[in-house]
C-alpha positions in Angstrom: 107.8 100.9 100.0 107.5 101.6 103.7 106.2 98.8 105.9 106.1 98.2 109.7 105.2 95.0 111.4 104.4 95.0 115.1 103.7 92.0 117.3 100.8 93.1 119.5 98.8 91.6 122.4 95.1 91.8 122.4 92.3 91.1 124.8 88.8 89.7 124.2 85.7 91.3 125.7 82.5 89.4 125.3 79.3 91.4 125.2 75.6 90.9 124.3 75.1 91.4 120.6 72.8 94.4 120.8 72.9 98.1 119.9 75.3 100.2 122.0 77.3 97.4 123.7 80.5 98.0 121.7 80.1 101.7 122.0 79.8 101.3 125.8 83.1 99.4 126.0 84.9 101.8 123.7 83.5 104.8 125.6 84.6 103.3 129.0 88.1 102.7 127.7 88.3 106.2 126.1 87.2 107.9 129.4 89.9 105.9 131.2 92.5 107.3 128.8 93.2 103.9 127.1 94.6 104.3 123.6 94.1 101.5 121.1 96.3 100.4 118.2 93.3 98.5 116.7 90.1 96.8 117.5 87.8 94.3 115.9 84.3 93.0 116.7 82.5 89.9 115.5 79.5 87.9 116.4 80.3 84.7 118.3 77.0 83.0 118.6 73.4 83.6 119.3 73.1 87.0 121.0 76.8 87.4 121.7 79.7 89.3 120.2 83.4 89.5 120.9 85.5 92.7 120.8 89.2 92.4 120.5 91.1 95.4 121.7 94.8 96.0 121.0 96.0 98.5 123.6 98.9 100.9 123.3 99.5 100.4 127.0 98.5 96.9 128.3 98.8 97.8 132.0 96.6 100.9 131.5 94.0 98.7 129.8 94.0 96.1 132.6 93.6 98.9 135.3 90.8 100.6 133.3 88.9 97.3 132.8 89.1 96.7 136.6 87.8 100.2 137.3 84.9 100.0 134.8 83.9 96.4 135.3 84.9 95.3 131.7 85.7 91.6 131.9 88.9 91.0 129.9 89.6 87.4 128.8 93.1 86.0 128.4 95.4 87.9 126.0 96.5 86.6 122.6 99.1 87.9 120.1 98.8 89.0 116.5 100.6 91.2 114.1 99.7 94.7 113.0 101.1 95.5 109.6 101.1 99.1 108.3 102.4 100.2 105.0 102.1 102.6 102.1 102.1 100.2 99.1 98.9 98.5 98.4 98.4 94.8 97.8 102.0 93.9 96.8 103.3 94.2 100.4 100.5 92.2 101.9 101.0 89.5 99.2 104.7 89.4 100.1 103.9 88.9 103.8 101.4 86.1 103.1 103.9 84.5 100.8 106.6 84.6 103.5 104.2 82.8 105.9 103.3 80.2 103.2 106.9 79.6 102.3 107.7 79.1 106.0 104.8 76.7 106.6 103.0 79.1 108.9 99.2 79.1 108.5 97.4 82.4 108.8 94.1 81.5 110.5 92.5 85.0 110.3 93.4 88.3 108.7 91.6 91.6 108.1 92.8 94.8 106.6 91.8 98.3 105.5 93.1 100.4 102.7 92.9 104.1 103.4 92.3 105.3 99.8 95.6 107.2 99.7 98.0 104.3 99.2 98.2 103.2 102.8 96.9 100.2 104.6 96.7 98.5 108.0 96.2 94.8 108.4 95.9 92.5 111.4 97.2 89.0 110.9 96.5 86.1 113.4 98.5 82.9 113.6 98.2 80.0 116.0 99.9 80.7 119.4 102.6 78.1 118.8 103.6 79.9 115.6 103.8 83.5 116.9 107.6 83.5 117.7 108.5 81.8 114.4 106.2 84.3 112.5 107.8 87.2 114.3 111.2 86.0 113.1 110.0 85.6 109.5 108.6 89.1 109.5 111.3 90.8 111.6 108.4 92.1 113.8 109.0 94.6 116.6 107.1 94.5 119.9 
């Protein structure tokens, strides 16, 4: 079983919840040369959505946002987990958190259909360092 756990910073971008807004943000970042480790997007209320971008290079993201007028909100931290063994590895990670008394307040993952997966796990800010220790996370 191969598994990597990385602590990663992310930024929120709030946009109107209408066709093309997420594409505009991603296109602007791509044209500025920003690489992403991951992103998620969810509705946040009537007519609004929030995009979370996990940059490969945080400084490049901040400069690109300034140049393109993308309003970044304060960063947060989460864990990006990648592996090549399906549910057993994710179950083990969730169990380690539970055994340590750390609550996962959000999580989402994707299996690639070939035995691999990627998952983003969010814990409360006050639990990030302890969670990193439990996971042996890099970053």
